[in-house]
ZATI-764711 format. One record per residue: x, y, z of N, C-alpha, C in turn; residue number from 1. Coordinates in Angstrom, 3 decimals, decimal comma. Each point is the difference from the previous one (the first is absolute). Layout:
% ZATI-764711
+----------+----------+----------+----------+----------+----------+----------+----------+----------+-----+
|       nX |       nY |       nZ |      caX |      caY |      caZ |       cX |       cY |       cZ |   k |
+----------+----------+----------+----------+----------+----------+----------+----------+----------+-----+
|        X |        Y |        Z |        X |        Y |        Z |        X |        Y |        Z | NUM |
...
+----------+----------+----------+----------+----------+----------+----------+----------+----------+-----+
This chain:
% ZATI-764711
+----------+----------+----------+----------+----------+----------+----------+----------+----------+-----+
|       nX |       nY |       nZ |      caX |      caY |      caZ |       cX |       cY |       cZ |   k |
+----------+----------+----------+----------+----------+----------+----------+----------+----------+-----+
|   99,176 |  118,865 |  123,949 |   -1,053 |   -0,253 |   -0,923 |   -1,195 |   -0,620 |    0,718 |   1 |
|   -1,179 |    0,438 |   -0,375 |   -1,229 |   -0,477 |    0,636 |   -0,818 |   -0,788 |   -1,010 |   2 |
|   -0,437 |   -1,179 |    0,419 |   -0,804 |   -0,877 |   -0,849 |   -1,307 |   -0,305 |    0,720 |   3 |
|   -1,094 |    0,020 |   -0,757 |   -1,323 |   -0,279 |    0,562 |   -0,550 |   -1,280 |   -0,636 |   4 |
|   -0,578 |   -0,846 |    0,845 |   -0,597 |   -1,253 |   -0,456 |   -1,417 |   -0,110 |    0,551 |   5 |
|   -0,840 |   -0,730 |   -0,703 |   -1,375 |   -0,228 |    0,450 |   -0,272 |   -1,493 |    0,060 |   6 |
|   -0,977 |   -0,352 |    0,822 |   -0,461 |   -1,385 |    0,056 |   -1,461 |   -0,027 |    0,396 |   7 |
|   -0,669 |   -1,055 |   -0,397 |   -1,397 |   -0,230 |    0,375 |   -0,024 |   -1,063 |    1,080 |   8 |
|   -0,536 |    0,357 |    1,140 |   -0,085 |   -0,918 |    1,128 |   -1,455 |   -0,416 |    0,166 |   9 |
|   -0,287 |   -1,235 |   -0,337 |   -1,373 |   -0,493 |    0,080 |   -0,345 |   -0,566 |    1,364 |  10 |
|    1,033 |   -0,313 |    0,783 |   -0,224 |   -0,580 |    1,327 |    1,183 |    0,366 |    0,901 |  11 |
|   -0,168 |   -0,218 |    1,282 |    1,113 |    0,198 |    0,933 |    1,099 |   -0,983 |   -0,380 |  12 |
|    1,213 |    0,509 |   -0,207 |    1,081 |   -0,877 |   -0,440 |    1,317 |    0,750 |    0,043 |  13 |
|    1,085 |   -0,726 |   -0,179 |    1,317 |    0,572 |   -0,188 |    0,350 |   -0,210 |   -1,474 |  14 |
|    0,332 |    1,074 |   -0,696 |    0,322 |   -0,061 |   -1,416 |    1,496 |    0,207 |   -0,167 |  15 |
|    0,671 |   -0,949 |   -0,641 |    1,437 |    0,138 |   -0,231 |    0,249 |    1,155 |   -0,961 |  16 |
|    0,841 |    0,932 |    0,413 |    0,363 |    1,138 |   -0,846 |    1,515 |    0,048 |   -0,236 |  17 |
|    0,669 |   -1,102 |    0,283 |    1,450 |   -0,068 |   -0,171 |    0,400 |    0,301 |   -1,433 |  18 |
|   -0,740 |   -0,539 |   -0,963 |    0,366 |    0,219 |   -1,412 |   -0,129 |    1,469 |   -0,389 |  19 |
|   -1,016 |    0,694 |    0,515 |   -0,148 |    1,424 |   -0,303 |    1,144 |    0,814 |    0,611 |  20 |
|    0,428 |   -0,380 |    1,209 |    1,117 |    0,714 |    0,641 |    1,288 |   -0,249 |   -0,785 |  21 |
|    0,222 |   -1,230 |   -0,416 |    1,175 |   -0,301 |   -0,833 |   -0,038 |    0,816 |   -1,297 |  22 |
|   -1,181 |    0,073 |   -0,614 |   -0,172 |    0,756 |   -1,232 |    0,346 |    1,478 |    0,204 |  23 |
|   -0,477 |    0,590 |    1,081 |    0,288 |    1,410 |    0,288 |    1,501 |    0,219 |    0,174 |  24 |
|    0,655 |   -0,910 |    0,699 |    1,449 |    0,117 |    0,208 |    0,731 |   -0,087 |   -1,337 |  25 |
|   -0,392 |   -0,952 |   -0,823 |    0,633 |   -0,160 |   -1,316 |   -0,211 |    1,249 |   -0,858 |  26 |
|   -1,230 |    0,500 |   -0,057 |   -0,307 |    1,207 |   -0,795 |    0,805 |    1,203 |    0,476 |  27 |
|    0,214 |    0,082 |    1,299 |    0,701 |    1,167 |    0,555 |    1,472 |    0,037 |   -0,389 |  28 |
|    0,577 |   -1,163 |   -0,230 |    1,427 |   -0,061 |   -0,296 |    0,878 |    0,095 |    1,227 |  29 |
|   -0,601 |    0,093 |    1,183 |    0,772 |    0,118 |    1,240 |    0,688 |   -1,335 |    0,294 |  30 |
|    1,293 |    0,063 |    0,274 |    0,777 |   -1,207 |    0,311 |    0,209 |   -0,182 |    1,497 |  31 |
|    0,041 |    1,108 |    0,735 |    0,205 |   -0,059 |    1,446 |   -0,816 |    1,125 |    0,630 |  32 |
|   -0,874 |   -0,365 |    0,932 |   -0,848 |    1,008 |    0,627 |   -1,099 |   -0,652 |    0,803 |  33 |
|   -1,175 |    0,622 |   -0,024 |   -1,154 |   -0,532 |    0,732 |   -1,270 |    0,173 |   -0,836 |  34 |
|   -0,958 |   -0,830 |    0,313 |   -1,346 |    0,138 |   -0,561 |   -0,968 |    0,002 |    1,173 |  35 |
|   -0,917 |    0,952 |   -0,017 |   -1,058 |    0,049 |    0,998 |   -1,300 |   -0,358 |   -0,705 |  36 |
|   -0,709 |   -0,968 |    0,560 |   -1,295 |   -0,406 |   -0,529 |   -1,044 |    0,547 |    0,966 |  37 |
|   -0,958 |    0,775 |   -0,526 |   -0,953 |    0,697 |    0,847 |   -1,429 |   -0,241 |   -0,456 |  38 |
|   -0,877 |   -0,231 |    0,964 |   -1,426 |   -0,201 |   -0,228 |   -0,751 |    1,217 |    0,552 |  39 |
|   -0,755 |    0,744 |   -0,854 |   -0,697 |    1,184 |    0,474 |   -1,429 |   -0,263 |    0,489 |  40 |
|   -0,248 |   -1,183 |    0,514 |   -1,349 |   -0,367 |    0,446 |    0,011 |   -0,331 |    1,491 |  41 |
|   -1,097 |    0,283 |    0,693 |   -0,058 |   -0,223 |    1,444 |   -0,517 |   -1,385 |    0,378 |  42 |
|   -0,423 |   -0,791 |   -0,978 |   -0,471 |   -1,358 |    0,291 |    0,771 |   -1,029 |   -0,822 |  43 |
|    1,239 |    0,346 |   -0,331 |    0,898 |   -0,905 |   -0,715 |    1,412 |    0,307 |    0,474 |  44 |
|    0,936 |   -0,894 |   -0,272 |    1,361 |    0,213 |    0,456 |    1,020 |   -0,651 |   -0,903 |  45 |
|    1,257 |    0,105 |    0,403 |    1,134 |   -0,575 |   -0,717 |    0,816 |   -0,801 |    1,010 |  46 |
|    0,457 |   -1,182 |   -0,423 |    0,878 |   -0,775 |    0,875 |    0,975 |   -0,824 |   -0,827 |  47 |
|    1,059 |   -0,433 |    0,661 |    0,959 |   -0,958 |   -0,568 |   -0,151 |   -1,279 |    0,809 |  48 |
|   -0,183 |   -1,113 |   -0,710 |   -0,128 |   -1,274 |    0,695 |    0,343 |   -1,125 |   -0,958 |  49 |
|   -0,149 |   -1,225 |    0,457 |    0,339 |   -1,161 |   -0,820 |   -0,878 |   -0,062 |   -1,244 |  50 |
|    0,642 |   -0,305 |   -1,135 |   -0,764 |   -0,123 |   -1,237 |    0,138 |   -1,384 |   -0,637 |  51 |
|    0,626 |   -0,945 |    0,689 |    0,199 |   -1,335 |   -0,573 |   -1,181 |   -0,929 |    0,267 |  52 |
|   -0,615 |    0,124 |    1,143 |   -1,088 |   -0,889 |    0,399 |   -1,287 |    0,808 |    0,152 |  53 |
|   -0,987 |   -0,219 |   -0,871 |   -1,232 |    0,798 |    0,059 |   -0,802 |   -0,180 |    1,288 |  54 |
|    0,266 |   -1,044 |    0,755 |   -0,735 |   -0,162 |    1,256 |    0,417 |    1,043 |    1,037 |  55 |
|    1,158 |    0,627 |   -0,185 |    0,417 |    1,062 |    0,917 |   -0,999 |    1,164 |   -0,074 |  56 |
|   -0,383 |    0,400 |   -1,217 |   -0,979 |    1,077 |   -0,165 |   -1,316 |   -0,392 |    0,650 |  57 |
|   -0,436 |   -1,227 |   -0,212 |   -1,241 |   -0,483 |    0,616 |    0,092 |    0,105 |    1,507 |  58 |
|    1,126 |   -0,424 |    0,572 |    0,183 |    0,045 |    1,445 |    0,061 |    1,440 |    0,525 |  59 |
|    0,649 |    0,882 |   -0,755 |    0,043 |    1,413 |    0,404 |   -1,412 |    0,586 |    0,048 |  60 |
|   -0,796 |   -0,265 |   -1,030 |   -1,378 |    0,498 |   -0,005 |   -0,805 |   -0,593 |    1,143 |  61 |
|    0,180 |   -1,281 |    0,251 |   -0,698 |   -0,664 |    1,106 |    0,377 |    0,664 |    1,328 |  62 |
|    1,285 |    0,217 |    0,208 |    0,460 |    0,636 |    1,237 |   -0,505 |    1,422 |    0,148 |  63 |
|    0,041 |    0,771 |   -1,085 |   -0,500 |    1,376 |    0,066 |   -1,499 |    0,040 |    0,274 |  64 |
|   -0,747 |   -0,910 |   -0,611 |   -1,444 |   -0,035 |    0,245 |   -0,322 |   -0,411 |    1,431 |  65 |
|    0,845 |   -0,839 |    0,581 |   -0,192 |   -0,380 |    1,401 |    0,391 |    1,148 |    0,934 |  66 |
|    1,083 |    0,677 |   -0,341 |    0,477 |    1,107 |    0,836 |   -0,904 |    1,231 |   -0,101 |  67 |
|   -0,577 |    0,208 |   -1,184 |   -0,809 |    1,196 |   -0,247 |   -1,354 |   -0,379 |   -0,601 |  68 |
|   -0,860 |   -0,644 |    0,775 |   -1,314 |   -0,375 |   -0,535 |   -0,922 |    1,223 |   -0,064 |  69 |
|   -1,031 |   -0,109 |   -0,831 |   -1,049 |    1,025 |    0,032 |   -0,693 |   -0,100 |    1,348 |  70 |
|   -0,269 |    1,138 |    0,606 |   -0,615 |    0,008 |    1,328 |   -1,217 |    0,911 |   -0,010 |  71 |
|   -1,030 |   -0,423 |    0,670 |   -1,246 |    0,773 |    0,050 |    0,211 |    1,374 |    0,627 |  72 |
|    0,959 |    0,128 |    0,908 |    0,197 |    1,280 |    0,686 |    0,796 |    1,027 |   -0,815 |  73 |
|    0,538 |   -0,372 |   -1,155 |    0,669 |    0,981 |   -0,853 |   -1,014 |    1,050 |   -0,434 |  74 |
|    0,426 |    1,252 |   -0,056 |   -0,914 |    1,096 |   -0,311 |    0,195 |    0,632 |   -1,372 |  75 |
|    1,059 |   -0,332 |   -0,683 |    0,270 |    0,589 |   -1,318 |   -1,150 |   -0,290 |   -0,955 |  76 |
|   -0,547 |    1,048 |   -0,587 |   -1,216 |   -0,091 |   -0,801 |    0,078 |   -0,900 |   -1,219 |  77 |
|    1,184 |   -0,162 |   -0,578 |    0,122 |   -0,840 |   -1,187 |    0,017 |   -1,491 |    0,333 |  78 |
|    0,154 |   -0,336 |    1,272 |   -0,007 |   -1,403 |    0,401 |    1,269 |   -0,758 |   -0,360 |  79 |
|    1,106 |    0,708 |   -0,210 |    1,243 |   -0,669 |   -0,380 |    1,148 |    0,275 |    0,977 |  80 |
|   -0,339 |    0,123 |    1,264 |    1,029 |    0,276 |    1,019 |    1,055 |   -1,095 |    0,052 |  81 |
|   -0,411 |   -1,249 |   -0,157 |    0,975 |   -1,094 |    0,014 |    1,018 |    0,176 |   -1,129 |  82 |
|   -0,450 |    0,461 |   -1,154 |    0,912 |    0,239 |   -1,125 |    0,996 |    1,110 |    0,344 |  83 |
|   -0,464 |    1,051 |    0,677 |    0,906 |    1,080 |    0,423 |    1,036 |   -0,525 |    1,000 |  84 |
|   -0,425 |   -0,836 |    0,920 |    0,929 |   -0,569 |    0,987 |    1,057 |   -0,870 |   -0,677 |  85 |
|   -0,424 |   -0,857 |   -0,918 |    0,946 |   -0,878 |   -0,705 |    0,993 |    0,829 |   -0,813 |  86 |
|   -0,493 |    1,030 |   -0,680 |    0,883 |    0,847 |   -0,804 |    1,020 |    0,718 |    0,886 |  87 |
|   -0,445 |    0,476 |    1,161 |    0,930 |    0,659 |    0,920 |    1,050 |   -0,976 |    0,516 |  88 |
|   -0,406 |   -1,229 |    0,258 |    0,953 |   -1,011 |    0,484 |    1,032 |   -0,349 |   -1,075 |  89 |
|   -0,415 |   -0,053 |   -1,261 |    0,917 |   -0,354 |   -1,088 |    0,904 |    1,168 |   -0,368 |  90 |
|   -0,536 |    1,207 |    0,030 |    0,769 |    1,170 |   -0,412 |   -0,284 |    0,364 |   -1,446 |  91 |
|    0,313 |    1,230 |   -0,349 |   -0,333 |    0,500 |   -1,331 |    1,180 |    0,035 |   -0,960 |  92 |
|    1,178 |   -0,446 |    0,444 |    1,153 |    0,049 |   -0,900 |    1,056 |   -1,022 |    0,383 |  93 |
|    0,909 |   -0,233 |   -0,938 |    1,181 |   -0,836 |    0,239 |    1,150 |    0,631 |   -0,776 |  94 |
|    1,188 |   -0,060 |    0,576 |    1,201 |    0,502 |   -0,652 |    0,903 |   -1,177 |   -0,328 |  95 |
|    0,494 |   -0,015 |   -1,238 |    0,836 |   -1,104 |   -0,474 |    1,329 |    0,575 |   -0,478 |  96 |
|    1,071 |   -0,641 |    0,367 |    1,327 |    0,378 |   -0,489 |    0,151 |   -0,527 |   -1,428 |  97 |
|    0,596 |    0,826 |   -0,862 |    0,307 |   -0,413 |   -1,372 |    1,508 |   -0,154 |   -0,107 |  98 |
|    0,433 |   -1,137 |   -0,496 |    1,421 |   -0,242 |   -0,235 |    0,133 |   -0,749 |   -1,323 |  99 |
|    0,927 |    0,454 |   -0,831 |    0,202 |   -0,585 |   -1,329 |   -1,281 |    0,024 |   -0,833 | 100 |
|   -0,810 |    1,046 |    0,176 |   -1,212 |    0,165 |   -0,781 |   -1,142 |   -0,924 |    0,370 | 101 |
|    0,102 |   -0,641 |    1,175 |   -1,031 |   -0,940 |    0,427 |   -0,390 |    0,264 |    1,455 | 102 |
|   -1,253 |   -0,311 |    0,359 |   -0,382 |    0,153 |    1,412 |    0,741 |   -1,031 |    0,844 | 103 |
|    0,506 |    0,426 |    1,125 |    0,737 |   -0,878 |    0,902 |   -1,009 |   -0,679 |    0,929 | 104 |
|   -0,567 |   -1,097 |   -0,490 |   -0,994 |   -0,773 |    0,752 |    0,590 |   -1,347 |    0,366 | 105 |
|   -0,455 |   -0,549 |    1,111 |    0,425 |   -1,336 |    0,392 |   -0,549 |   -1,052 |   -0,954 | 106 |
|    0,552 |   -1,179 |    0,073 |   -0,368 |   -1,105 |   -0,890 |   -1,499 |   -0,212 |   -0,071 | 107 |
|   -0,679 |    0,090 |    1,130 |   -1,427 |   -0,308 |    0,055 |   -0,893 |    1,230 |    0,020 | 108 |
|    0,592 |    1,186 |   -0,081 |   -0,785 |    1,228 |    0,169 |   -0,627 |    0,506 |   -1,294 | 109 |
|   -1,182 |    0,585 |    0,168 |   -0,691 |    0,695 |   -1,077 |   -0,743 |    1,181 |    0,592 | 110 |
|   -0,410 |    0,909 |   -0,856 |   -0,770 |    1,173 |    0,428 |   -1,464 |   -0,249 |   -0,281 | 111 |
|   -0,840 |    0,441 |    0,943 |   -1,440 |   -0,218 |   -0,124 |   -0,777 |    1,294 |    0,230 | 112 |
|   -1,035 |    0,166 |   -0,816 |   -1,041 |    0,987 |    0,248 |   -1,071 |   -0,743 |    0,783 | 113 |
|   -0,363 |    0,496 |    1,169 |   -0,940 |   -0,675 |    0,900 |   -1,354 |    0,694 |   -0,063 | 114 |
|   -0,990 |   -0,685 |   -0,514 |   -1,343 |    0,555 |   -0,138 |   -0,887 |   -0,506 |    1,134 | 115 |
|   -0,640 |    0,935 |    0,705 |   -0,852 |   -0,371 |    1,130 |   -1,436 |    0,508 |   -0,118 | 116 |
|   -0,342 |    0,693 |   -1,091 |   -1,327 |    0,613 |   -0,106 |   -0,494 |   -0,062 |   -1,450 | 117 |
|   -0,107 |   -1,195 |   -0,514 |   -0,354 |   -0,169 |   -1,410 |   -1,512 |   -0,098 |   -0,177 | 118 |
|   -0,468 |    0,077 |   -1,238 |    0,765 |    0,208 |   -1,243 |    0,376 |    1,471 |   -0,186 | 119 |
|    1,188 |    0,204 |   -0,500 |    0,517 |    1,361 |   -0,203 |    0,944 |    0,034 |   -1,200 | 120 |
|    0,064 |    1,161 |   -0,630 |    1,064 |    0,310 |   -0,942 |    1,063 |    0,718 |    0,824 | 121 |
|    1,219 |   -0,474 |   -0,058 |    1,066 |    0,536 |    0,853 |    1,178 |    0,463 |   -0,834 | 122 |
|    0,844 |    0,803 |    0,648 |    1,256 |    0,375 |   -0,623 |    1,101 |   -0,022 |    1,047 | 123 |
|    1,213 |   -0,112 |   -0,481 |    1,166 |    0,118 |    0,869 |    1,113 |    0,652 |   -0,812 | 124 |
|    0,953 |    0,555 |    0,719 |    1,093 |    0,734 |   -0,622 |    1,328 |   -0,641 |    0,359 | 125 |
|    0,935 |    0,097 |   -0,931 |    1,381 |   -0,420 |    0,244 |    0,884 |    1,189 |   -0,315 | 126 |
|    0,731 |    0,472 |    0,993 |    0,941 |    1,115 |   -0,163 |    1,407 |   -0,583 |    0,052 | 127 |
|    0,725 |    0,152 |   -1,092 |    1,360 |   -0,550 |   -0,106 |    0,987 |    1,150 |    0,067 | 128 |
|    0,985 |   -0,137 |    0,887 |    1,024 |    1,032 |    0,178 |    1,371 |   -0,666 |    0,049 | 129 |
|    0,979 |    0,649 |   -0,561 |    1,338 |   -0,567 |    0,095 |    0,993 |    0,689 |   -0,878 | 130 |
|    1,104 |   -0,685 |   -0,150 |    1,133 |    0,519 |   -0,776 |   -0,240 |   -0,158 |   -1,490 | 131 |
+----------+----------+----------+----------+----------+----------+----------+----------+----------+-----+
């Protein structure tokens, strides 16, 4: 089963999408299988990381901005090469194991939609497969 979700990204940020992934799994009725979360954008990504302490997201953004700053020598006409680099580093998907009808995530883990080129209207997909 394929589920589509949308979000409005007003600024560069990580948006928790764990609840939407849980919702897709519940709607699917799958008890054991996998869910793939996919972002169809070239300046945004998907990741799994800590969701208990909001300073982790702040630190991740700080680190990504330091690792991939805007540079005068970039040639991409839209001026968002740093966003493309960050999205490539994060990746466009994550796969989660489903067991007992729930995503098999660690105690501190959550799923995030990573926005690097805002403001944008975005979408992501959750594909649930299983028994």
